[in-house]
C-alpha positions in Angstrom: -117.2 -26.0 -12.4 -117.8 -27.3 -15.9 -120.1 -30.0 -17.2 -119.3 -33.6 -16.1 -119.9 -36.3 -18.7 -118.7 -40.0 -18.6 -119.5 -42.6 -21.3 -118.8 -46.1 -20.0 -118.3 -49.1 -22.3 -118.5 -52.4 -20.2 -120.7 -55.4 -19.4 -124.2 -55.3 -17.9 -124.9 -58.2 -15.6 -127.5 -59.5 -13.2 -125.7 -60.0 -9.9 -127.0 -62.7 -7.8 -125.3 -62.4 -4.3 -125.1 -64.9 -1.6 -123.7 -64.5 1.9 -121.7 -67.5 2.7 -121.0 -69.1 6.1 -117.3 -69.3 7.4 -117.2 -72.9 6.2 -118.4 -73.5 2.8 -120.1 -77.0 1.9 -118.5 -79.5 -0.3 -120.3 -80.6 -3.4 -123.2 -82.8 -2.5 -123.5 -81.0 1.0 -125.7 -78.2 2.1 -125.1 -75.2 4.3 -127.3 -72.4 5.5 -126.4 -69.0 4.2 -126.3 -65.9 6.2 -129.6 -64.4 5.0 -131.4 -64.4 1.8 -129.9 -63.8 -1.5 -129.8 -60.4 -3.2 -129.9 -59.2 -6.8 -129.0 -56.0 -8.3 -127.2 -54.2 -11.1 -124.0 -56.1 -11.8 -121.1 -55.8 -14.3 -118.2 -53.4 -14.6 -119.8 -51.2 -17.1 -123.3 -51.0 -15.6 -122.2 -50.5 -12.0 -119.8 -47.7 -13.0 -122.2 -46.0 -15.2 -125.0 -46.1 -12.4 -122.6 -44.7 -9.8 -121.6 -41.8 -12.1 -125.2 -40.9 -12.4 -125.9 -41.2 -8.7 -122.9 -38.7 -8.2 -124.7 -36.2 -10.3 -122.9 -36.4 -13.6 -124.1 -37.2 -17.0 -123.8 -40.8 -17.6 -124.2 -42.9 -20.7 -123.6 -46.7 -21.0 -122.6 -48.6 -24.2 -123.3 -52.3 -23.4 -125.5 -55.3 -24.2 -128.3 -57.5 -22.5 -130.2 -60.5 -23.6 -133.8 -60.3 -24.8 -135.1 -61.8 -21.7 -136.8 -60.6 -18.2 -133.3 -59.9 -16.6 -132.4 -57.6 -19.5 -135.4 -55.6 -19.3 -135.3 -55.3 -15.5 -131.6 -54.1 -15.7 -132.4 -51.5 -18.3 -135.3 -50.3 -16.4 -133.4 -50.0 -13.3 -130.4 -48.2 -14.9 -132.8 -45.8 -16.4 -134.4 -45.0 -13.1 -130.9 -44.2 -11.7 -130.4 -41.6 -14.4 -128.2 -43.6 -17.0 -128.6 -42.9 -20.7 -129.1 -46.4 -21.9 -129.8 -45.7 -25.7 -126.5 -47.6 -26.4 -127.6 -50.5 -24.3 -128.1 -53.0 -27.0 -130.4 -56.2 -26.9 -128.9 -59.4 -28.2 -131.6 -61.7 -29.3 -129.7 -65.1 -29.1 -128.0 -64.7 -26.0 -129.3 -64.4 -22.3 -128.3 -61.5 -20.3 -125.0 -62.0 -18.4 -125.1 -63.3 -14.9 -122.6 -63.5 -11.9 -123.0 -65.5 -8.9 -121.2 -63.6 -5.9 -120.4 -65.7 -2.8 -119.6 -63.2 -0.1 -117.6 -64.2 3.1 -118.1 -62.7 6.5 -115.2 -60.2 6.0 -116.8 -58.9 2.8 -114.6 -60.6 0.3 -116.2 -62.4 -2.6 -115.6 -65.1 -5.1 -117.4 -64.8 -8.5 -118.9 -67.2 -11.0 -119.9 -65.4 -14.2 -121.4 -66.1 -17.6 -120.9 -63.5 -20.1 -123.9 -64.2 -22.2 -124.9 -61.3 -24.3 -121.8 -59.4 -23.2 -119.5 -61.4 -25.3 -121.4 -60.1 -28.5 -120.8 -56.5 -27.9 -119.5 -54.9 -31.1 -117.0 -52.0 -30.0 -117.1 -50.7 -33.5 -120.8 -49.8 -33.3 -120.3 -47.7 -30.1 -121.2 -44.1 -30.8 -118.8 -41.5 -29.4 -120.5 -38.6 -30.7 -121.6 -37.2 -27.5 -117.8 -36.9 -26.2 -116.5 -33.5 -26.0 -113.4 -31.7 -24.5 -112.8 -32.8 -21.1 -115.2 -35.7 -21.1 -114.1 -39.2 -20.1 -114.4 -42.4 -21.8 -114.3 -45.4 -19.3 -113.8 -48.7 -21.0 -114.1 -51.5 -18.4 -114.3 -55.3 -18.5 -111.3 -55.4 -20.8 -110.0 -58.8 -20.2 -113.5 -60.2 -19.3 -115.0 -59.3 -22.6 -112.5 -60.3 -25.2 -114.1 -57.9 -28.0 -112.7 -55.0 -25.9 -109.2 -55.3 -27.5 -106.9 -55.1 -30.6 -107.5 -52.6 -33.2 -111.2 -51.9 -32.4 -110.2 -50.7 -28.9 -107.3 -48.6 -30.5 -109.8 -47.0 -32.9 -112.3 -46.2 -30.0 -109.4 -44.6 -28.0 -108.1 -42.6 -31.0 -111.7 -41.1 -31.8 -112.3 -40.3 -28.1 -109.1 -38.5 -28.0 -109.8 -36.8 -31.3 -112.9 -35.4 -29.7 -110.8 -34.0 -26.8 -112.1 -36.5 -24.3 -109.7 -38.5 -21.9 -109.7 -42.4 -21.8 -109.5 -44.9 -18.7 -109.1 -48.5 -19.3 -110.0 -51.0 -16.4 -108.5 -54.4 -16.6 -111.0 -56.8 -14.9 -110.3 -60.4 -14.6 -109.1 -62.7 -17.3 -111.2 -66.0 -17.0 -109.1 -67.6 -19.8 -105.8 -67.0 -17.8 -103.9 -65.6 -20.9 -103.5 -62.0 -19.4 -102.1 -60.8 -22.9 -101.6 -57.0 -22.3 -100.4 -56.3 -25.7 -104.0 -56.5 -27.1 -105.3 -53.7 -24.7 -103.7 -50.6 -26.1 -102.7 -49.5 -22.6 -99.9 -47.2 -24.1 -102.7 -45.1 -25.5 -105.0 -44.5 -22.6 -104.9 -41.6 -20.1 -105.3 -43.9 -17.2 -105.1 -47.7 -16.5 -106.9 -49.1 -13.5 -106.8 -52.5 -11.9 -106.9 -54.4 -8.6 -103.6 -55.5 -7.1 -104.5 -59.1 -8.0 -105.2 -58.1 -11.6 -102.0 -56.0 -11.9 -99.8 -58.8 -10.6 -101.5 -61.5 -12.7 -101.1 -59.5 -16.0 -97.4 -58.8 -15.0 -96.7 -62.4 -14.1 -95.2 -61.1 -10.9 -95.8 -62.2 -7.2 -95.1 -58.8 -5.7 -96.8 -55.6 -6.5 -93.6 -53.4 -7.0 -92.3 -55.7 -9.7 -95.8 -55.8 -11.3 -96.0 -52.0 -11.3 -92.6 -51.7 -13.0 -93.4 -54.1 -15.7 -96.6 -52.3 -16.4 -95.1 -49.1 -16.6 -92.6 -50.3 -18.8 -95.5 -50.8 -21.5 -95.8 -47.2 -21.9 -98.6 -46.5 -19.3 -99.0 -42.8 -18.5 -100.9 -43.3 -15.1 -101.5 -46.5 -13.4 -103.9 -46.7 -10.4 -103.9 -49.9 -8.4 -106.9 -50.7 -6.3 -105.8 -52.5 -3.1 -108.8 -52.8 -1.0 -108.2 -52.1 2.7 -104.7 -50.9 1.7 -106.1 -47.9 -0.3 -105.0 -47.1 -3.8 -101.5 -46.8 -5.3 -101.0 -44.0 -8.1 -97.9 -44.3 -10.4 -97.3 -41.8 -13.2 -94.8 -41.6 -16.1 -93.3 -38.5 -14.8 -92.3 -39.9 -11.6 -95.3 -39.8 -9.2 -95.7 -42.9 -6.9 -98.0 -42.5 -3.9 -100.4 -44.6 -1.9 -103.7 -43.2 -0.9 -104.9 -44.7 2.3 -108.3 -46.4 2.4 -110.9 -45.3 4.8 -111.4 -47.5 7.9 -115.0 -48.9 7.6 -116.6 -52.2 8.5 -116.8 -54.3 5.3 -120.0 -55.9 4.4 -119.7 -56.8 0.6 -116.9 -56.0 -1.8 -119.0 -56.7 -4.9 -118.7 -53.8 -7.3 -116.5 -51.7 -5.0 -113.9 -51.4 -7.7 -116.4 -50.2 -10.3 -117.8 -47.6 -7.8 -114.1 -46.5 -7.3 -113.6 -46.1 -11.2 -117.0 -43.9 -11.4 -116.0 -41.7 -8.7 -112.4 -41.2 -10.1 -113.9 -40.2 -13.4 -116.3 -37.6 -11.9 -113.7 -36.1 -9.6 -111.2 -35.7 -12.4 -114.0 -34.3 -14.7 -114.6 -31.7 -12.0 -111.0 -30.5 -12.0 -109.6 -32.2 -9.0 -105.9 -33.1 -8.9 -105.0 -36.8 -9.4 -104.4 -37.7 -5.7 -107.4 -35.6 -4.5 -109.6 -37.4 -7.0 -108.1 -41.1 -6.0 -109.0 -40.0 -2.3 -112.6 -39.2 -3.4 -112.7 -42.5 -5.1 -111.4 -44.4 -2.1 -114.3 -42.9 0.0 -116.7 -43.8 -2.5 -115.5 -47.4 -2.4 -115.7 -47.4 1.3 -119.1 -46.4 1.5 -119.9 -49.2 -1.1 -118.2 -52.0 0.8 -119.7 -51.0 4.1 -123.3 -50.9 2.5 -123.4 -53.8 0.2 -124.7 -54.6 -3.2 -127.5 -52.0 -3.1 -125.4 -49.2 -2.0 -124.7 -46.6 -4.7 -122.9 -43.8 -2.8 -124.2 -40.4 -3.0 -122.0 -37.3 -3.1 -123.4 -36.5 0.3 -122.4 -39.9 1.6 -118.8 -39.7 0.3 -118.1 -36.2 1.3 -119.7 -37.1 4.7 -117.3 -40.1 5.3 -114.3 -37.9 4.1 -115.2 -35.2 6.7 -116.0 -37.8 9.5 -112.5 -39.4 8.7 -111.1 -36.0 8.3 
């Protein structure tokens, strides 16, 4: 088995997670939550980079934090988890990004986010010098961080490919509602990822089949659609269209599950697994995460154990 290296570009966020009752209060009202709030690593980039490291791969993160206590805390925690944070840039005039995650009893969440320092990440300053043949570059937070688009994104992808690395792009949610896919260079990536709601939103479609067809017409080589309890759909330019089933677990908190999925997919592909097998491994990692909550960064033993148990 060769060396496994993943460089992740994406936002770094402090997640503040509250467990809501079944009936949310109206403005001006008060309701009791289901236990104390949690904080942990958040953001598409940071969660994925942390999970890559926990799975035993070489993980680097290119991102931004504010010059504040939360930024320092996040950087220290990422370092402790084994992430190379030399490209985690401190922005002096912006606070560290924050997200309030409201989690229902079924594990689904609603997110309120403030980009803060994430909005000022200079994609052109990212150093890709560590990437070599067979490595992966994962660019997350695409719609969420507007700087990850246009010519700067294309140049990053071109340089990664020139070094022999492969590139995955994760859509994330577009808070502006524009969903302009033409700015994201999806035709140049090796893999494009998104959850089913994101894929339907960017395609302006109400059903997934139509959305997938529209996206593949943009020249995408491989599209992986994360569908939560329905598993993941894998569609390729050469005609593959399969759905990998999810593993049946009791959901606690879906926050960060898609980012853990991305990380596990990158690691599995770097290790030489075929696409369908790699997506199966990623689904298992996502299942461990959703069953464990925001502090759960699945280890390889936990992922392999769940796969063996569900066997």
